[in-house]
C-alpha positions as CSV (number, residue, x, y, z in Angstrom):
1,M,55.0,34.2,24.2
2,F,54.4,31.9,21.1
3,K,55.8,28.6,22.0
4,R,57.3,27.2,17.9
5,E,55.8,24.0,19.9
6,F,52.2,25.3,18.9
7,G,53.1,26.1,15.1
8,F,50.8,23.7,13.3
9,I,47.8,24.6,14.2
10,I,48.3,28.2,12.9
11,L,50.0,25.9,9.8
12,L,46.4,24.2,9.9
13,L,44.1,27.4,10.1
14,L,45.6,29.2,7.2
15,G,45.4,25.6,5.7
16,I,41.1,25.8,6.3
17,F,41.3,29.3,5.6
18,M,43.3,28.0,1.7
19,V,40.3,25.7,1.5
20,W,37.6,27.5,2.8
21,K,37.9,31.1,1.2
22,P,40.7,30.8,-1.4
23,N,39.1,34.7,-3.0
24,L,39.1,35.9,-0.7
25,L,43.4,34.7,-0.2
26,W,43.2,36.4,-3.3
27,K,41.3,40.0,-2.9
28,I,43.7,39.9,-0.1
29,T,46.7,39.6,-2.0
30,H,45.9,41.6,-5.5
31,C,43.9,43.8,-3.8
32,L,46.0,47.3,-4.1
33,S,47.2,45.6,-8.0
34,V,44.4,44.4,-10.0
35,K,40.7,46.3,-10.2
36,D,37.8,45.0,-10.0
37,G,39.4,41.2,-11.5
38,E,38.5,37.6,-10.4
39,P,40.8,34.3,-10.4
40,T,41.4,31.9,-12.4
41,G,39.8,28.4,-11.8
42,F,44.2,27.3,-12.2
43,Y,44.3,29.5,-9.0
44,L,41.8,28.2,-6.5
45,Y,42.8,24.9,-7.6
46,V,46.7,25.7,-6.6
47,V,45.6,27.4,-3.1
48,R,43.1,24.6,-2.6
49,L,44.9,22.1,-2.7
50,V,48.6,23.8,-1.2
51,G,45.8,24.1,2.0
52,T,44.9,21.1,2.0
53,I,48.9,20.4,2.0
54,G,49.4,22.7,4.7
55,I,46.5,20.7,7.2
56,V,47.5,17.4,6.4
57,I,51.4,18.7,7.6
58,A,50.1,20.3,10.2
59,V,47.9,17.3,11.7
60,I,50.5,15.4,11.4
61,W,53.0,17.6,12.7
62,A,50.4,17.6,15.5
63,A,50.9,13.9,16.1
64,V,54.3,13.4,16.2
65,Y,54.6,16.5,18.9
66,L,51.4,14.7,21.2
67,F,52.8,11.1,20.3
68,S,57.0,12.1,21.8
69,K,55.9,13.9,24.4
70,I,54.5,9.8,26.0
């Protein structure tokens, strides 16, 4: 079963995906509602920003978890 101590790994991977491939994320979330559409520049900026924030939170979470075990 999934241990909640390693939730930062999921958050880190999701953040990396959001920064690396925001266009693919847009296609996944809008595949049934929009035909031949493209994301706006603002959408791409916000997704990358949220992904970066997620990465920072995951790194802090991992550091707190690892240092609390010492």
